[in-house]
N, C-alpha and C positions, 0 to 999 in steps of 0.2 A: 628216117621214118621207121625202117625195119627194126633198128635197134630200140627205138622208143616202144614199138609194139611188143618186142621181146621182153622189154623191161616190165610192161604192164601185164603181160600174159599171166604170170602166177597170181597176181592180185585179182585179175578178172576171174580166173578159175576159182579162187577162194570165195569171191563175192557170189559167183554162180552157185557154188556148193552151199553157201550159207542160205541163199535164197531158196534152193531146193529143200534144205532142211527145215526152213521156216514153213514152207508150204506143206511139207510132209507132216509137221507137227499139227498144223491147223487141220489138215485132212483127216488125220487119225482121230482128233478130238470130235470132229463132225460125224465121222463114221461110227464111232463108239456111241455117241449121243443118239443118233438115229436108230442104232441097233437096240439101245435100251428101250426107247419108246415103242419100237415094233414088238419087242419081247413082251412088254406090258400089255400091248394090244392083243397079242396072241394068248396071253394068260387069261385076260378077261374073256376072250372068245371061248376058251375051254371051260372056264368057271361057270359062265352063263351064256351059252351060245344061242343067239336068235335064230340059228339055222337048224337047231335040233327039232325033232318031231314034237309037235304040240305047241311050239312057240308061236307067238303072235307077231305079226309085222310091227305092231305097236311097241313090242319089246325093244326094237331098234331105237325108237324115239324117246321113250321114257324108262327103259330098263325095267319094266314091270313095277314101277314105283317102289323101288327097293333100296334106294341109295341112302347111306348113313348121313346124318346131319353134318358131320365134319367134312366128309367128302363133298357134300352139296355146297358147303361154304367156300372151300378153296376152289372147287371146280367152277362155281358161279363167278367168282372174282377173277380167276385166271382167264375164263372165257371173255370177260369184259375188257381186259386191258389191251391185248394185241400189241403189235409193234408200235402203236401210237405211244406206248409207255416209254420205249427206248429211243424212238426216232422223232415222231411228230411233236410230242410235248417238250422234250429237252430242247429241241430246235426253237420252239416258240418262246421258251424262257430265255434262251441265249440271245434271241433277237429283240424281244419285247420287255424282258425283265419281270418285275414284280407283278405287273397287271395280269400276266398269264397265270399266276398262282391262284387267281380266283376260280379258274376252271376246276382244279382238283378239290377246292373247297366246296364248290357247288356239287360236284360229283359225290363227295363224301356225305353231304347233307341228303342228296337224293337217294343214295343207296341205303342210308340209315332209315329213311322214311319208307323205302320199298320193303326192307326187312320187317319193319315194325307194323306196317299197315297192309301189305300185300302178300308176303311170302306164305304164311301159314293159311290164310284165308283162301288164297288161290289154290293151294294144294288140296284143300278140302272141297272147294266148289268145283274145281276142274274134274275131280273124280265123281262127284255127285252128278255132274252134267255130262259125264262121259267124254270129256275133252282130252284128246291126246295131243293136239297141237293148240296153240293159242287161238288160232282162227276157229277150230272146231269147238273150243270152249265157248267163245263168243257167239258162234252160230247157234249152239244148243241153248246157251243161257238166254238169248234173246228170241228163242223159239222161231228161228228162220226156217221155213219149210220150202222156200223157193230155191235155195242154194245160192242165191245172189250174194248174200253176205260172205259166204265162204269164197266165192269167186272173186269178189272185190278185194277181200283180205289177202287172198293168195297172190293176186296180180301185184298188189302194192308191196307185199313182202318180198316177192321174187325180184322186183325191180331194185329195191334198196339193198337187199342182201347180196345180189350179184355185185353191186358197187362195193359193199363192205368186204366181200371175199377178195376183190381185186386189191384192196388195201393190204391184206395179209400176204398175198402173193407178191406184191411189190416189195414189201419189207424183206421177205425171204430172198427175193432176187437181188436186192441191194446188198444184203449180207454176203451172199455168195460171190457177188461181183467184187466187193471190197476185199474179202478175204483171199480169194483165189484169182481175181481178175477174170472170172468166168463171165461169158457173155450173159447179159442181163436176162434175155429171153430164154436161154438154156436153163438158167438158174430157177426161174419161176416154173418152168416145165418140170424140172426135177423135184422141186418142192411140192408141186401139185400131186405128183405121182406118189410121193411118200405118204401124204395125208390121205389120199384116196385108198391106199392099200389097207391101213389099219382101221379106217372108218368103215370101209367096205366090209371088213371081216367082223368087227366087234360091235358096232352100233353104240348105243348110249352108254352102256357099262364100260366098254373099252375106252371111250372118250373121257368119261368121268375119272377113271383111274389114271389115265395119262395126264389129264389136267391137274390132278392132285400132285403127281410127281413134278410136273412142270411149274406149278404154282410155288412150291417150296424152292425149287432150283432157281427160278428166275428172280425170286425175292432176294436170295442170297447174293446173286451176281450183281443185281442193280444196287445193292447196298455197299458192296465191296469197292466198286469202281470209283464213285465220287469220294468215298472216305479216304482211299489211298491217294487220289488226285489232290485232295484238300491239303494233305501234309506235303505232297510233292511241290505244290506251288508256293508253300510257305504260310498258309493260313488265311485269315480274313483280310488282312491289310492289302495284300496284292490283288485280291478279288475286288475290293472296293475301289482300288486305284484303276484297275482295268475297266470296271463298270463306268467310272467317271470319264475315263479316256474315250470310251465308246459311246458316251451319252446314253447309257442304259440305266434307267432308274430301277432300283431294287425295292422300292417302296410299293406297298399294296395299293395305296391311293396317292397318286402324284399331286392332284389338285382337289382340295376339299370344297367342291361346289356341287350343286344339284345335278349338273350334267354328267359329271364323273360318277356320282353315286348311282344315277339312273342307268348309266351304261354298264356298270358292274352288275346291278341286279338283273337287268334285262338281257345281258349277253353272257358273260362267263358263268355266273351263278345259275342261269337258266338251263345249263347243260344237265343239271341234276334231274330235271323233269323227265329226261329221256328214259330213265330206268323203269318207270311204270309201264313202258310199252316195248321193251326190248325182248323179242321172242326167244333169242338164244340165251338170255339170262333167266327169264321167267320159267322156261321149260326145266331148268335145273330145280327150281322150287317144286314144280309139278311132279318131278320124278323122285322126290325124297320119300323115305319110308314112313316117317312119323312126323306129322305136322306139329305135334305138341313139343317136339324137341328142336324145332327150327330156331327158337330164341337163342339157343346155345351157339348156333352157327352165325348169328348176327354179330356177336362180339369177336369171334375168330376172324370172320371175313372182313369186318371193318378195320381191325388192327392190321391185317395183311394189307389192305388197300391203303391205309394211312402210311405205313412204312414204305410201300412200293412207290407211291406217288411223291412222297417227300424225297426219296432217294433220286427219282427221275428228275425232279426239279433241281436237286443239288448238282446233277450232271450239267445242266444248262448254266447254273450260276458259277460253279467252279470252272467250267469251260471258258468263261470270260478271261480268266487269268492264265489258264493252261494253253489256250490257243491265241497267243498275242497277235499273230499275223492272220488270224481267221481260220475257220475249220477247213481242212482240205476238201475239195470237191463241192460239197454243199452242207448247210447247217444240219440237215437230217442225218448226216453221218457222224455227228459229234460223239455219240457213245462208242461207235465202232472205232473211230480214230483215237479216242482216248484210251480204250482198252488195248489197242495195238501198240500205242506209245508207252504205256505204263508197264506192260507185262511181257515176258518172253512168249514165244509163239505157242508153247504148250498150254500155258495158263490162259493166254488171250483166246485160244481156240475154245476153251470151255466157257469163257465169259461171253463170247459171241454166240455160243449156243443158247444163251439166255434169250437172245432176240428171237431165235427160232422157237424157243419154248413159249414165249409170249404170243408169237404169231400163230403157231400151230394150235395152241389151246383155244384160240378164237376161231380160226378157220375151220377146225374140225367140228366144233359145235354149230357154227353157222351152216355148214354143209348138211349136218343132221337135220337142222330145222328146215332148210330148203327141200331136202328129200322128203321130209314129213309133209310139207305143204303140197308137193307134187303128188304124193301117194294118197293122202287122206282128204285134203281140201280141194283137190282138182279131180284126180282120177276116180277115187271112190265116191266122192260126194256128187260130182257132176256127171261123169261119164259111165262108170261101172259100179253102181251101188251094191251089187251082189257079187263082186269079184272075190275069188277064193284067196286064202292067205298066201299060197304059193305065188299067185299072180301079183299080189301086192308087193311081195318081197322083190320080185324082179323089177317092178316099177320103182320101188324104193332105191334100188341100186342104180337104176338108170338115172334117177333124180340126182344122186350123188355126182355122177359123172357130168351131167348137164350143168349142175351148179359150178363145178370146177372149171368147165370149159368157158362158161359165161364170165367168171371172174378173170380167167386167163386173158380173154379178149380185151376186157377193159384195162387190165394191168399192163397190156402191151405198150401203152404210151408211157415211156420212162420218165417223161418230164412232169407229169401231173404229181402234185404233192400229196403226201399221206394225210397231213392235217386238213387240207381242203376236202378231200374225199370223205374222211371220217366225219367232219362237221356236217356235210351234206346228208350222208346216210343216217347219222345219228338223229338229226332233226326230223327226217322223213319217217323213220320207224317210230320214234318216240311220240311224235305228234299224231300219227295215224292211229296208234293203238293205246297209248298211255291213258288218255281220257276215258276210253271205252272200258278199259280194265277197271278203273276206279268206279265208273258208273255201274258196271256189271257186279261189282263186289259190294257196293254200298247204296245202291238205289234199286227201286222196283218199277219205276215209271218209264223206262226206256224200252222201246220196241225195236224190231228188226229194221223198220224203215228209218228210224232215228239213228240207229247204229251205222247203217250204210251211209246215210247223209253225213254223219259225223266223220267217218273215215275218209270219205271223199273230200270233205272240206278241209280236214287237217292235212291230208296229203297234198292237195293242190296249193294250199297256202304255203306249206313248207317248200315246195318246189319253186314257186314263183316269187317268194318274198324278197329275195335279193334284187329282183328287177323292180319290185313295187316300192321297196323301202325308201329309196332316195326321194320319192314324191310324197312320202307320208311323214317322215320324221328325220330330224338331224341327229338324233341320239342313236348310238349303236344298239340295235335290237336283234337278238338271235332269232332265226326263223321259228324256233320252237315255241316262243311266246305267243305270237299272233296265231300260229297254227293250232296250238292248244285251245285258245279261246274260240277259234272258228269251229273246232271239233265239238266242244262242249255245247256251245250255243246252238249249233245245227242239230245235234242229237236231241237236245231238249225240245227245241221248237218243232221239229218234224214229228217227234213222238207225240206231242200234244195235238198237232194238227191231224194225225192219222189214227189217234186212239178212238175207240168206239165209245 
């Protein structure tokens, strides 16, 4: 036995040294990446610091409405994707095949319509009605003097955004756990600390510049991995064979019947409706400098989104052949496992940083929105209407910390899936605010009572739909659809009943 151990010792030492070198390469990549985004945040802080004399607390939220259209485009789309792009969506394609591709198709259609019908008009109307947050815009637009609309909007936003924040923290925790075998809970705590630091310092402008960098970076990484993996597995033939072996259909429509078509329209395609009511995306439009130039951002942003989602889908499809025995640990790790298998640790470290880029670009924006809600829609609107700017800045920073803590608590459960949490929060936010944004921009007959009723109806329907659906329909219907209908009908009906 001793002789056998002596024989293995040099090889064990060599393996240990290789392992340390691999971890070292990954660690250096992560440290350099995090240093880059912190430097960008500090640069934005010095260029336009919300803490300087004369600055308004609202500068944290909208950056003084001074963002260039190109920055708005990439920042809005980067803030949208999150780790869902690298983890939740590729896993869905890997497991369900072509049917999952209807989700990005619906999202592309929804984002196009948002750019075309909402972006510029919201920028103009939000300034005209002195709306710094989405809730304050709706409150002022519907002439709510009671503060009830702001309160309801704030409570709904905080509830769903804390869930959304937990998704981002989960993604970062998974990356650090997979790369360094770091404890999951330690990983989400470290990730939360990094985001708080630069968001705390720079506000909207800092986040927008970081999102610009991360949008370009993550797009490059998500395109490289499936392209390289495609040639590694040998092309299309092995992929088709693996799909057949796993009984995964790559067809967009498996059965051409009314039930399948109805399920496509009412479930994956319906995800696109969410964009009309996403505060963390709509505030990007509200903060742009020139509404007349936003049409340029539409094409840049949509091209970015098309390339990003097509590449993420390719990860799931190519993964069928790349992981013949199944993805290690869980399907949500498919991009991580593929990057680590394809590249040496130095390159893999930078590829995995793309997941951090996607996640951070969403988490930071969501934290800004939550802090804005706490400051303007709750504290200033409800409790301290005449609060000084210095006081509001303190509340704003407290809101950032509270938002991060709330997300951390929900993210603590390692077993909850990213896709399920995103689906739930996306439906809740989209159905609560999307219809009201459209009604605020395109109608004049909705009052504050109708807006409040619409929000509550949309929110409650979205929350309870999965419990109600089995008793109502046998077709797959995303909660967004009935919740949208409930919001619009309630807003119109109550407005007519309460109008003078």
